[in-house]
C-alpha positions in Angstrom: 140.1 -31.8 8.7 140.6 -33.6 11.9 137.0 -34.9 11.7 137.7 -35.9 8.1 140.7 -37.7 9.1 138.9 -39.7 11.7 136.0 -40.7 9.4 138.6 -41.9 6.8 140.2 -43.9 9.4 136.9 -45.4 10.5 136.1 -46.2 6.8 139.4 -48.0 6.4 139.1 -50.0 9.6 135.5 -51.0 8.4 136.7 -52.0 5.2 133.9 -50.2 3.2 133.4 -47.0 1.2 136.9 -46.2 1.0 137.2 -42.5 0.3 133.5 -41.8 0.5 133.7 -39.3 3.4 136.4 -37.5 1.5 134.2 -36.9 -1.6 131.2 -35.8 0.7 133.6 -33.5 2.7 134.9 -31.8 -0.6 131.4 -31.4 -1.9 130.1 -29.7 1.4 133.4 -27.6 1.4 132.6 -26.3 -2.1 129.2 -25.4 -1.2 130.4 -23.4 1.9 133.0 -21.9 -0.1 130.5 -20.6 -2.6 128.6 -18.9 0.2 131.7 -17.4 1.8 132.8 -16.3 -1.8 129.7 -14.3 -2.3 130.0 -12.6 1.1 133.8 -11.9 0.4 132.7 -10.3 -3.0 130.3 -8.1 -1.4 132.7 -7.2 1.3 135.5 -6.3 -1.3 132.8 -4.3 -3.3 132.1 -2.1 -0.4 135.9 -1.3 0.0 136.5 -3.5 3.0 139.7 -5.5 2.3 141.5 -7.7 4.6 143.7 -10.8 4.3 141.0 -13.0 5.5 138.6 -11.9 2.9 141.3 -12.3 0.2 142.1 -15.8 1.5 138.4 -16.6 1.6 138.0 -15.4 -2.0 141.1 -17.2 -3.3 140.2 -20.6 -1.6 136.9 -20.7 -3.6 138.3 -22.0 -6.9 140.4 -24.8 -5.3 137.3 -25.9 -3.2 135.1 -25.7 -6.2 137.5 -27.8 -8.2 137.9 -30.3 -5.4 134.1 -30.5 -5.0 133.5 -31.0 -8.8 136.0 -33.7 -9.1 134.4 -35.4 -6.1 131.1 -35.6 -7.8 132.5 -37.6 -10.8 134.9 -39.8 -8.8 133.6 -43.4 -8.9 132.7 -45.5 -6.0 135.4 -47.8 -4.8 135.1 -51.5 -3.9 134.1 -52.6 -0.6 137.4 -54.3 0.6 139.6 -54.8 -2.4 140.1 -51.1 -2.8 141.6 -51.1 0.7 143.5 -54.3 0.9 146.5 -54.9 -1.4 145.9 -57.4 -4.2 147.9 -60.6 -4.2 149.9 -61.9 -6.8 148.1 -64.1 -9.3 149.1 -66.3 -12.1 148.4 -65.2 -15.7 146.0 -68.0 -16.6 144.0 -67.2 -13.4 143.8 -63.5 -14.4 142.6 -64.4 -17.9 140.3 -67.0 -16.6 138.5 -64.5 -14.2 138.3 -61.8 -16.9 140.1 -59.2 -14.8 143.6 -57.3 -15.4 146.3 -58.4 -13.2 147.6 -55.8 -10.7 150.7 -55.6 -8.8 150.9 -55.6 -5.0 150.0 -52.1 -3.8 148.7 -50.9 -7.0 146.4 -47.9 -7.0 142.6 -48.6 -7.1 141.9 -45.6 -9.2 144.5 -47.0 -11.8 142.9 -50.5 -11.8 139.6 -48.9 -12.2 140.6 -47.0 -15.2 142.2 -50.0 -16.8 140.1 -51.6 -19.5 139.1 -55.2 -18.5 139.5 -57.9 -21.1 137.0 -59.7 -23.0 135.3 -62.6 -21.0 136.6 -65.8 -22.0 134.4 -69.0 -22.4 135.6 -71.4 -19.4 136.8 -74.9 -20.7 135.4 -78.1 -19.3 136.3 -78.5 -15.6 137.1 -74.9 -15.1 135.1 -72.6 -12.9 132.6 -70.3 -14.5 133.4 -66.6 -14.7 131.7 -64.6 -11.9 128.7 -62.4 -12.9 129.3 -58.9 -14.0 129.0 -56.3 -11.4 126.4 -53.8 -11.8 127.4 -50.3 -12.7 125.4 -48.7 -10.0 127.6 -50.2 -7.3 130.5 -48.4 -8.8 128.9 -45.4 -10.1 129.9 -41.7 -8.9 127.4 -39.3 -7.3 126.8 -37.4 -10.7 126.4 -40.8 -12.3 123.8 -41.8 -9.7 122.0 -38.5 -10.1 121.8 -38.5 -13.9 121.5 -42.4 -14.3 124.6 -42.3 -16.8 125.6 -45.8 -15.2 123.0 -47.3 -17.4 124.5 -45.8 -20.7 126.8 -48.7 -21.4 124.1 -51.2 -21.4 121.9 -49.0 -23.4 124.6 -48.5 -26.0 125.3 -52.1 -26.1 121.5 -52.7 -26.7 121.4 -50.1 -29.4 124.4 -51.9 -31.4 123.1 -55.4 -31.0 120.5 -57.6 -29.1 121.4 -58.0 -25.5 122.3 -61.3 -24.2 122.2 -62.7 -20.7 126.0 -62.1 -20.3 125.5 -58.4 -21.0 123.1 -57.9 -18.0 124.9 -57.3 -14.7 124.2 -59.5 -11.7 121.3 -58.5 -9.5 122.2 -56.8 -6.1 121.4 -58.6 -3.0 119.1 -55.9 -1.9 117.0 -56.2 -5.0 116.8 -60.1 -4.9 113.4 -61.8 -4.2 114.8 -64.3 -1.5 116.3 -61.2 0.5 113.1 -59.2 0.4 111.0 -62.1 1.2 113.2 -63.0 4.1 112.7 -59.3 5.4 109.0 -59.5 5.0 108.7 -62.8 6.7 110.8 -61.8 9.6 108.8 -58.7 10.0 105.6 -60.6 9.9 106.8 -63.1 12.6 107.9 -60.1 14.8 104.5 -58.6 14.3 102.7 -61.9 15.3 105.1 -62.1 18.4 104.4 -58.5 19.5 100.7 -58.2 18.8 99.4 -61.7 18.7 98.1 -63.8 15.7 94.7 -62.4 15.7 95.8 -58.5 16.0 98.7 -58.8 13.6 98.7 -56.4 10.8 100.3 -56.9 7.3 100.7 -53.2 7.1 102.9 -53.2 10.0 104.9 -56.0 9.0 105.4 -54.3 5.5 106.4 -51.1 7.2 108.9 -52.8 9.4 110.5 -54.6 6.5 110.5 -51.6 4.0 109.7 -48.6 6.1 113.3 -47.2 6.3 113.9 -47.3 2.5 110.5 -45.8 2.0 110.9 -42.7 4.4 114.4 -42.0 3.0 113.0 -41.5 -0.4 110.7 -38.8 1.1 113.8 -36.3 1.3 113.8 -36.3 -2.5 110.2 -35.6 -2.8 110.6 -32.9 -0.2 113.3 -31.2 -2.3 111.1 -31.3 -5.5 108.2 -29.7 -3.7 110.2 -26.9 -2.3 111.9 -26.0 -5.6 108.7 -26.1 -7.4 107.8 -22.7 -5.9 111.2 -21.1 -6.7 109.9 -20.3 -10.1 106.8 -18.4 -9.2 108.9 -16.1 -6.7 111.3 -15.4 -9.6 108.6 -14.7 -12.1 107.3 -12.1 -9.8 110.6 -10.5 -9.6 111.5 -10.8 -13.5 107.9 -9.4 -14.5 108.1 -6.7 -12.0 111.6 -5.6 -13.3 110.2 -5.7 -17.0 107.1 -3.8 -15.8 109.1 -1.1 -14.1 107.7 -1.4 -10.6 109.1 0.5 -7.8 109.7 -2.6 -5.7 112.3 -3.9 -8.3 114.0 -0.6 -8.9 117.2 -1.8 -7.3 117.4 -4.9 -9.6 120.0 -4.7 -12.3 120.1 -6.2 -15.6 122.7 -8.7 -14.4 120.5 -9.5 -11.5 117.5 -10.2 -13.7 119.8 -12.5 -15.9 120.7 -14.1 -12.6 117.1 -14.7 -11.7 116.5 -16.4 -15.1 119.6 -18.4 -14.6 118.2 -19.4 -11.2 114.9 -20.5 -12.6 116.9 -23.0 -14.8 118.9 -24.4 -11.9 115.8 -24.7 -9.8 114.1 -26.6 -12.6 117.2 -28.9 -12.9 117.4 -29.6 -9.2 113.7 -30.3 -9.3 114.1 -32.7 -12.3 117.0 -34.5 -10.5 115.2 -35.0 -7.2 111.9 -36.2 -8.9 113.9 -38.7 -10.9 115.5 -40.1 -8.0 112.3 -40.0 -6.1 110.4 -42.1 -8.7 113.4 -44.5 -9.3 113.6 -45.5 -5.6 109.8 -45.7 -5.4 109.4 -48.1 -8.3 112.5 -50.1 -7.2 110.7 -50.4 -3.8 107.6 -51.4 -5.5 109.3 -54.2 -7.2 110.8 -55.4 -4.0 107.4 -55.3 -2.2 105.8 -57.3 -5.2 108.3 -60.0 -5.1 108.3 -60.4 -1.5 104.6 -60.5 -1.3 104.5 -63.1 -3.9 107.0 -65.4 -2.2 105.5 -64.9 1.3 102.1 -65.8 0.0 103.4 -68.8 -1.7 105.2 -70.2 1.4 102.1 -69.6 3.5 100.0 -71.6 1.0 102.4 -74.5 1.3 102.2 -74.4 5.1 98.4 -74.0 5.5 96.3 -77.0 6.6 94.1 -78.6 4.1 90.9 -77.0 5.6 92.3 -73.5 5.5 93.5 -74.0 1.9 89.9 -75.3 0.8 88.3 -72.5 2.6 90.3 -69.9 0.6 90.6 -71.6 -2.6 93.1 -71.6 -5.5 91.7 -68.5 -7.0 92.0 -66.1 -4.2 95.5 -67.3 -3.4 96.6 -66.7 -6.9 94.8 -63.3 -6.7 96.8 -62.5 -3.4 100.1 -63.5 -5.3 99.4 -61.3 -8.4 96.6 -58.8 -8.0 97.1 -57.6 -4.6 100.9 -57.7 -4.8 100.7 -55.8 -8.0 98.3 -53.2 -6.7 100.4 -52.5 -3.6 103.6 -52.3 -5.7 101.9 -49.9 -8.2 100.8 -47.7 -5.3 104.1 -47.5 -3.3 105.7 -44.7 -5.6 102.8 -42.5 -5.0 102.1 -42.9 -1.3 104.2 -39.8 -0.3 101.7 -37.8 -2.5 99.3 -37.4 0.5 101.5 -35.1 2.7 103.2 -33.8 -0.5 99.7 -32.5 -1.8 98.9 -30.8 1.5 102.5 -29.4 1.6 102.0 -27.8 -1.9 98.6 -26.5 -1.2 100.0 -25.0 2.0 102.8 -23.2 0.4 100.8 -22.2 -2.8 98.1 -20.6 -0.4 100.6 -18.6 1.6 102.2 -17.5 -1.5 98.7 -16.4 -2.8 98.1 -14.6 0.3 101.2 -12.5 0.0 100.3 -11.5 -3.6 96.4 -11.2 -3.5 95.7 -10.8 0.2 92.5 -12.2 1.7 91.1 -13.1 -1.7 93.4 -16.1 -1.6 91.2 -17.8 1.1 88.5 -18.1 -1.4 90.1 -21.0 -3.0 91.0 -22.5 0.2 87.4 -22.4 1.3 86.4 -24.1 -1.9 88.9 -26.9 -1.3 87.8 -27.3 2.3 84.2 -27.4 1.1 84.9 -30.1 -1.5 86.9 -32.3 1.0 83.8 -34.1 2.4 82.7 -34.7 -1.3 86.2 -36.3 -1.9 86.0 -38.5 1.2 82.5 -39.7 0.0 83.9 -40.5 -3.5 86.7 -42.3 -1.9 84.4 -44.5 0.2 82.2 -45.3 -2.9 85.2 -46.1 -5.0 86.3 -48.6 -2.3 82.8 -50.3 -2.5 83.2 -50.6 -6.2 86.7 -51.9 -5.8 85.5 -54.6 -3.4 82.8 -55.9 -5.8 85.3 -55.8 -8.6 87.9 -57.9 -6.5 85.1 -60.4 -5.4 84.0 -60.8 -9.0 87.5 -61.2 -10.2 88.4 -63.8 -7.4 85.2 -65.8 -8.6 86.3 -65.9 -12.3 90.0 -66.8 -11.5 88.9 -69.6 -9.3 86.6 -71.1 -11.8 89.1 -70.7 -14.6 91.7 -72.4 -12.3 89.4 -75.4 -11.7 88.6 -75.7 -15.6 92.3 -75.8 -16.2 93.0 -78.4 -13.7 90.0 -80.7 -14.9 90.3 -79.9 -18.6 90.7 -83.6 -19.4 87.5 -84.6 -17.6 85.7 -81.8 -19.5 86.8 -83.2 -22.9 85.9 -86.8 -21.9 82.4 -86.0 -20.7 81.9 -83.3 -23.4 81.0 -80.6 -20.7 82.4 -77.7 -22.8 79.0 -75.9 -23.4 77.8 -75.7 -19.7 81.3 -74.9 -18.5 81.9 -72.1 -21.1 78.3 -70.7 -20.0 79.4 -70.6 -16.4 82.7 -68.7 -17.3 80.9 -66.3 -19.5 78.4 -65.6 -16.6 81.3 -65.1 -14.2 83.0 -62.7 -16.6 79.6 -60.9 -17.2 79.3 -60.2 -13.4 83.1 -59.0 -13.5 82.4 -56.6 -16.4 79.2 -55.3 -14.8 81.2 -54.4 -11.7 84.0 -52.9 -13.9 81.6 -50.8 -16.0 79.8 -49.3 -12.9 83.2 -48.5 -11.4 84.4 -46.9 -14.6 81.2 -44.5 -14.7 81.4 -43.6 -11.3 85.2 -42.8 -11.8 84.3 -40.7 -14.7 81.9 -38.5 -12.6 84.5 -38.2 -9.8 87.3 -37.3 -12.4 85.1 -34.4 -13.7 84.4 -33.1 -10.4 88.1 -33.3 -9.5 89.1 -31.6 -12.7 86.7 -28.9 -12.3 88.1 -27.9 -8.7 91.0 -25.8 -9.9 88.7 -23.8 -12.3 86.4 -23.0 -9.4 89.3 -22.1 -7.1 90.8 -19.6 -9.8 87.4 -18.0 -10.7 86.5 -17.5 -6.9 89.9 -16.1 -6.1 89.9 -13.6 -8.8 86.4 -12.4 -8.4 86.8 -11.9 -4.6 90.0 -9.8 -5.3 88.3 -7.6 -7.7 85.4 -7.2 -5.4 87.3 -6.3 -2.1 90.8 -5.2 -3.0 91.3 -1.5 -3.8 94.6 -2.3 -5.6 94.6 -3.0 -9.3 95.4 -6.5 -10.7 98.8 -5.9 -12.1 100.9 -7.9 -14.5 103.2 -9.5 -11.7 100.3 -10.4 -9.6 98.4 -11.8 -12.3 101.3 -13.9 -13.8 102.3 -15.1 -10.4 98.7 -16.0 -9.4 98.2 -18.0 -12.6 101.5 -19.9 -12.1 100.5 -20.7 -8.5 96.9 -21.8 -9.6 98.8 -24.1 -12.2 100.9 -25.5 -9.7 97.8 -26.1 -7.4 96.0 -28.1 -10.1 98.1 -31.1 -9.7 97.7 -31.5 -5.9 94.0 -30.7 -6.1 93.5 -33.4 -8.7 96.0 -35.8 -6.9 94.8 -35.6 -3.4 91.4 -37.3 -4.0 93.2 -39.9 -5.9 95.7 -40.5 -3.1 92.8 -40.9 -0.8 91.0 -43.5 -2.8 94.5 -45.4 -3.4 95.0 -45.5 0.3 91.3 -46.9 0.8 92.0 -49.6 -1.9 95.2 -50.5 -0.2 93.5 -51.0 3.0 91.4 -53.6 1.4 94.3 -55.4 0.2 96.1 -55.2 3.3 93.1 -56.7 5.3 93.0 -59.6 2.7 96.6 -60.5 3.2 96.4 -60.0 6.8 93.5 -62.5 6.9 95.4 -65.0 4.7 98.6 -64.8 6.6 96.9 -65.2 9.9 95.3 -68.6 8.8 96.1 -71.8 10.7 99.3 -73.5 9.7 100.7 -77.1 9.9 102.9 -77.8 12.8 106.6 -77.7 11.7 108.3 -81.2 11.8 111.8 -81.6 11.5 113.1 -84.1 8.9 115.3 -85.9 11.3 112.7 -86.1 14.2 111.4 -89.8 14.9 107.9 -90.3 14.0 105.7 -91.2 16.7 102.0 -92.4 16.8 99.4 -90.5 18.6 98.2 -92.1 21.8 94.8 -92.9 20.3 96.5 -95.0 17.4 99.0 -97.0 19.9 98.0 -100.7 20.2 97.5 -101.9 23.9 100.3 -103.8 25.6 98.9 -107.3 24.9 98.2 -106.6 21.2 101.8 -105.2 21.1 103.4 -108.2 22.6 101.4 -110.5 20.2 102.7 -108.3 17.3 106.2 -108.8 18.5 105.9 -112.6 18.7 104.4 -112.8 15.3 107.2 -110.7 14.0 109.8 -112.8 15.7 112.0 -115.0 13.2 111.0 -118.8 12.7 113.0 -121.3 14.7 116.2 -122.7 12.9 115.6 -126.4 11.9 118.1 -129.0 11.0 118.8 -129.4 7.4 117.3 -132.5 5.7 119.5 -135.6 5.4 117.9 -137.3 2.3 116.1 -136.3 -0.9 112.8 -137.8 0.6 113.0 -135.6 3.6 113.7 -132.7 1.4 110.5 -133.3 -0.6 108.5 -134.0 2.6 109.8 -130.8 4.2 108.9 -128.7 0.9 105.3 -130.2 0.9 104.8 -129.5 4.5 106.0 -126.0 4.3 109.2 -126.6 6.4 107.5 -128.8 9.1 104.8 -126.5 10.1 101.4 -127.4 11.5 100.8 -131.1 11.6 103.9 -132.1 9.8 106.6 -134.5 11.2 109.8 -133.4 12.3 113.1 -135.0 11.4 114.8 -137.0 13.9 118.3 -135.9 14.8 120.2 -139.1 14.9 117.8 -142.2 13.7 117.5 -141.0 10.2 113.8 -142.3 10.2 110.8 -140.3 9.4 107.2 -140.6 10.7 104.1 -139.8 9.0 102.3 -136.5 10.0 98.9 -137.9 9.5 99.0 -140.6 12.0 99.6 -139.9 15.6 101.8 -142.8 16.4 105.0 -141.3 15.4 106.9 -139.6 18.3 108.4 -136.3 17.1 112.1 -136.1 17.6 113.6 -133.1 19.2 114.5 -130.6 16.4 
């Protein structure tokens, strides 16, 4: 409790997550109390009674109640839940669409109060702030079950949703925030490894790696709880079959095993849902960041590099490669997950069937080189498809940009023929890739059947024990669980190879030469090769000097004469300062007066 008090004071000082440690502490205390309660019941059943055991058993219900309530306690605000609310006028409260609270009011009571309907601001009034997402205020149970989306789904069931119904996007999910993370990670990668050795994979891992590996915990929980049901099936079938190994299991214990199967399936479902939710959310973040970073890079590239890449490949980087990486992000943990599931399943099969379980493992190891070869061939077909797709997209972009010229010169038939030719090349590459994918899918789908047949055949040949019902049912359950990793592992290998192609393409594009940055307030200076020599510069300054100020004409005749001669330039006559007479510019006898 002293540690809990320290955590609570630290949260209050930081101004974030008020009461979060209290909730986590109560949940952990409930779990520990459950374990102690079971031990206390066993000790009391054996006749050992003591005040400590009685206190441990009696404290289970309060701890369980506190932990259950902590699961459903909503999340508090960042700073408003800790600081007292200041007085505000009624019109300001109605304008902001939030109920007025007194100074020192309870945050829980303010959260339970129903907010009024948002009012339309009048002219000159500030608009109401965007509605906060329910995820930011959801409790732990609501986050696990996604019940925080229920109000939005209920509103959409009653009527069509409008823009005001959708909550504001969080800062972590915005495109600008994720693009900034990826850009900063790429700059750090370039500074650390150099422009030529920089890797886009390293930059993406530096920007999103922490969130990516944090979701691996949910996948690990799912993989562990998958194998709870086969172990419980072995116990239940052995109890029904009357095996001597399960003679000590009572009827209540058998029902407890059935309830444990249900709870294990629930935990597995919750963990898998959280894993895919975080994976697809990360995929959307990566897709938005890649599109923004590629677009910014295209604006900063030199004209030569932009012409070298072309519009079509740049659009392909923003759309196709970004979408391919985003779609693959939720499944990247499948590589180690498949290996872990295969390892656990093989060890459990060995405990049930003995050495015959290694027959299936041998088939899997023998098929691994075939899977690697299939993955490499799939990468070759992927490169061909991407090359053909880039050519088609580039041609269509040029056609759309010059469609007016095509119409004016009636070039539609040859242009359409060229587009169809590019499309035919792309369809040919897609067809070959699909045919090869069909053959590889057949091989991968037949692998679990080969494993099952080989394992049972070897067990019947070498084992002196009969194949009983618990062994058969447990083995079939494990073989069913092995089907997914056996089929998924080659796909994961192929997906990683395809992603390596996209990462190399993006690395090459982002490593292209850029224009030198020029601040907007910097003075423009000409290069030394364009600067004029000193004599020419002096002549330019003299020519740019203003003309001398002349005396104003004193008569209409002089005004006309001055207008005809352009203000007394060239061979014209100048006006005398004091005589008031004029001399002809054509004759050389007149002496010009000082002007």
